[in-house]
N, C-alpha and C positions, 0 to 999 in steps of 0.2 A: 504494500500500500504506500502510495506517495505521500510524503510529508509536505503539505501545502503551506507556504507562508501566508501571512495575513496583512491586511492594510487597516490601520486604525482610523475609525470614524470620529467625528467630533464628539460623539457620546462616550467615546472610550471603547466601544464594542469593536471586536476584531472581525473584519470581513475577509473570508478566504479569497485569495488572489486570482482564482479562476472558478467559474461556475458552470453547471450543466444548463445549457439553454434548451428550451422546450417549445419554441415557436413552431407552429405548423406540423406538430406530430401529436398523435393521440392514440387511444386504445392500447393494444399490447406493445406497440412500438414505443410509446412514451414510457410505459411501465418498464420495459427492458432497458431503455436508455438511462432512466433515472436510477434504476437498481444497479446497472453497470457502473454509473458514476459514483454512487455511494460506496459500492464495494471497492472501487479503485482508490477512494480517499478524497473525493471532491469536497464533501461536507457543505455544499452550496448549490442550491437548486433555485432556478429563476423561472417563474410562470406568470400568468396574468389571467384575469377573468376572460379577456378576449381570446385567449388561446383555447379555451373550452376543454381543458384537460386537467383541471384541478382535482376532480374526483379520482381520476386514475392515479395521479401523483399521490393523493392522500392514501390510497390503498397501499402503495409502496412504503410511504413514510411510516405507516402503522407498524412495520416490522423493525423500525429503528428507534433509538433513543432520540426523542424530539430535540433535546438540548445539544445533540451532536450534529444537527443539521441547520445551516443558515438558510432560511426560507424567505424568498421574496415573491410578492405578487403585486398586481397593478390594477388600478381602477380605470375603466374606459372613459374616454372624453365625453360621451353622452351622459355619464353618471356623475358629473362633478358638482352638482348642487349639493347642499349640505346633507339633506336626508339621504340622497342617493349614494353618497360616499360612504356613509355609515352602513347602509343596507348592503352595498357591494362588498364592503370589508367583511361583514358578518356572514354573508353568503360564501365568500372565499374561505373563511375560517372553517365553516361547516363542511365544505367539500374537501378541504385539505385535512380535516380531522385534527385540528389544533385550536388552542385558545389564544394564540398570538402569532403575529408575523414579525420576523426580525427586521424586515424592511418592506414598506408599502409605498408604491410609486404612483404618481399621476402618469398614466401611460402616454398621453399626448396632451398638449395644451388645447384648451377650448376657449377661444376668444368670445364665445357667445355666453359664457357663464363667468360670474365674478370669481377671480382668483382668490380674493380675500375669503369668500364663502367656502371655497374648496379647502384652503389652508386652515380655516377655523375648524372644519370637520376633521381634518388630519390631526389637529391639536387635541380635539376631543378623544379620538381613538388612541392617541399617544398617552394622554392623561389617564385613560381607562386601562392601560396596559395591554391593549389589543394589538398595538403596533409599537415596536421598540425603536424604530428609526423611520424617518420620513424622507422621501426623495421625489424626484421628478424624472421624466424620461422624454427625450426628443425636444428638450427646451433649448432655445437659443440663449446666448449670454444675456440679452435684453429680457427675455422671459424669466430666466433664472434670477436675475437681479430683482425683478418685480416680486417674485415669490419670496425671496429672502427678506424683502422690505416689509411684507405683510404677514409673514409667518411667525407664530410664537414658538415654533419648534425649529431647531437647526435643519437646513436642507442638507442631508448627508451625502446624497448621491445624485448625479445626473447621468442617466443611461442614454447614450446616443449612438447613432451609426458612426462607426470609426473603424478604419482599416487602411492599408497602405494607399488605396486610391482616393480616400477621403479622410484627410488628417486634421482639418479644422483647427488650425493653430491658434486663432484668436479665441475661440470657444474653450479650447484646452487651457490656454493661458489664464482666462478668466476663472475657470473652475479651480485651477491651482491657487490663484491669488485669494480665493474665498474659501479654501479648504474644503472644496466639494469634490468628493472622489468620483472619478470617471469610470463608468462601466461601458464596455464596447458591445453594443448590439450589432448583429451581422459582422462579427470580427473578421470573417473570411470573405466578406463581400458576396455572401451566398455562393461561394466557391469560384467566383469570377477571377480571383487572384491566383488560383491554382495553375492556370496556364501561362502566367507571366514568366518571361524568360529569366529575369533576375531571381524570382522565387524558386524556379526550378533549378537554376545553377547552384543556389545556396543549399537547397535540399540535397542535391547530389554531393556537394562539398562536405556537408556536415553529416551525411548519411541519416537524414531525417525526412519526414514527410513535408510537403509544402505547407500543410496546416500547422505543423509544429514550428516551422520557420517563422510564419506570420504571427502566431500566438506568442512565441518567444519574444519577438520584437515588441509586441504590445505590453507584455509583462515587464519588459525592461524599461518601458516608459512610465510605469506605475499605473497603467490602465488595466482594469480587470476585464478580461475577455469572457464572453458567455457563449462559447461555441455550441452549436446544436448538431447532433448527428443521430441518424436512425440506426447506426451500426454500433453495437456495444464495443466492438474492437476499436473503432475510431474514437469513441468516447474515452476509453482508457488511454489511447495514444495521445489524445489532445491534452491530457493532464501531465504527460511526461516532459515537463519543461524546466525542471528545477535542478537537475543533476548534470547539466552541461552548460557551456557558455558560448556566446557568439562574440567575435571580435567587433570592436567599435566601428571599424571600417566597413564591416559587412552589415551591421545595423544601419549605418548611414546610407548604404545602397537602397535599403527599403524606404528610408526617409525621402529619397529622391523620386519615389514612384507616385507622389501625390499628384492627382489630376483634378481634384475637387469634383469627383465623380461619384454620386450616391447610387445605391441600388434600391433604396426605398424612401429615404427622407428627402423628397424633392421639394423645391421652394413652394410650388402650389400642390395642394393635396385634394384628393377626392373625399369630400365630406358627406357623401350620400350613402355610403355602405351601411348595412344593418348593424354590423359589429363596431367598426371604428369610426363611423360617421357621427354627425351632429344632427340632433332632431330639429326639425323646422319649428 
């Protein structure tokens, strides 16, 4: 089992430096993925009400000591009014079979609902012990600064799209200045970086998979990647990042791949979907 380092949050809690991502997988696939991750030593599982797999993950978590697993979930943008945040959190807790979340995130900003109202609900959950840390996801520096201004609870994390093709230096710098830990959603650009010549050359040089090369680069920057895989073998492989080193010059080669090219967090978004949309 891999010994995973941690990153300290503003609360003093220790967040494992890599997590099992579970976007777009469900049923037996997500059960096998999460179980493989926990057996390999991840100790960190990331889900969301919008992933619609919390119940399956809860079934797996029932076989483990709750205090040994860092558990994150997220509230959908359509559910960001005060009462809906509370209800969404309680529904997630029930599906996951737990009485608290280590981290609860606003999944996407929703400009149609008062951010102050949302953060007030987050504070209520925090004060009730149902949520131990509060964070956001897919927030720009401007949106994050607004949340920090109106929140009674520290914003621990901003989970954003981050990978070699989308490095977002201004947002990363602002998060570091405000002691907001960065988590990388789509850390492998949904596999698009695997075919990159630089990534492939480094994988051959270090005798690692392309995924390991990219995830190692992210970990070295203090960013917490949340790789998702439907293969238990790849889940285990994606954790094997801490018993080898990459030269600074090789890490810099990955720095040079930035294209400002997202795979999901585009400047204009489709707000009409049943799951991630905004109600009219």
